[in-house]
N, C-alpha and C positions, 0 to 999 in steps of 0.2 A: 448484787452480782457476786459478792464473796460467798454467799450461801450456795449459789448456783455452781460455782467452779470448785467448791470444796468437796472432798470425799472423806468418808469416815470408814476406816478399815474394820471389817468384821473378822475377828479372830475366833475361829471355831476350834477350841482346844478340846479335842476328843480322843486323846491318846489312851486314857483309861478305858473309855468305852470300846475303842478298837481292840485293846488288849483283852477285855472281857469277851468280846465277840470271837476273836481268834482262838482263845483258849477254851471256849465252850462253857465258860463260867456263867453265862447268862441263864443257864438252866437252873441255877440255884436261886433265882429271883422270881417273884410273883409275875405271872404273865402280864398283868396290867402294867407293871413297871417296865417290863421289856417292851411292851407295845408303845408306851410313852417315850422310851429311849429311842426306839426305831423311828417314831414319828418326828422326834426332835432332830435326829440325824438326817432324815429325808428333807425336813424343812431347812436345816442349815446348809445342805448341799444346794437346794434351790436358791437360797439367799446368796450363796457364793457365786452361782451362775449369774444371778441378777447383778451382783456387784461387778463381776467381770464385764458384763455388757455395758453397765453404766460407765465404768472407767474407760472402756474402748470408745464409747460415744463421746465422753468428755474430751479425751485426748485427740480424737480424730475430727470431731465436728465443732463442739462448743468452744474449746480453748482457741483454735485458730480464729474463730469468729470474734471472740472477746478480745483476743490479742490485737486485733485490728481496730478495736473501739476504745479500749481503756488502758490506763497506766497500771501495769501489774505491780510496780514498786509501791504504789499506794496500798494495794491489797496486802503486800507483805507487812507494811506498817500496821494495818488494821489487825492482821493475824497476831502480830507481836504485842498488840495492846499498848503501843506507844503512840505519842503524838505523831501526826503525819509529818514526815520528813521530806516527802516528795510531792511534787505538784500533781494534782489530779487533772487529767485532761480527758476530753472526749473527742474522738476523731472518727471519721468515716461514718458519721451518724446520719443516715438517710432513712427514709421510710422502709425501704426494702431490707436493709441490714437490721433494723430494729425488729421488723416482722419475723425475720429468720431467727433472731436471738430469742424473741418471745416464744416462738413455736418450739425451739429447742428446749427452753426452760420448762415449758408446759409438759413436754414429753418426758424429760429426764427426772423431774421432781414430782411427778404424779404418784400419789400413794398406790402401792401395789394392791 
């Protein structure tokens, strides 16, 4: 569950590339390198869109579902790497809620 509700921020640090583009300095590089830089930029923009979608889905769908089923204080203990200080409990565990959660997990953690 901790893996499902965790997000990992993608930081696209592209200031230098943007400066090279806006100044026209890319013309001083081999075309193959420029093509690779452009490809990386396009891929990083797609990744950012995917990350935005995943975060929206997590906060609007998955988190409300898991908050009804699990103790989040235990997740905080696990993230901190400390011994569990809080009681783990499972609640509202019925077949329907488990099916919804499994389907959400399959959707959000599917490799692109």
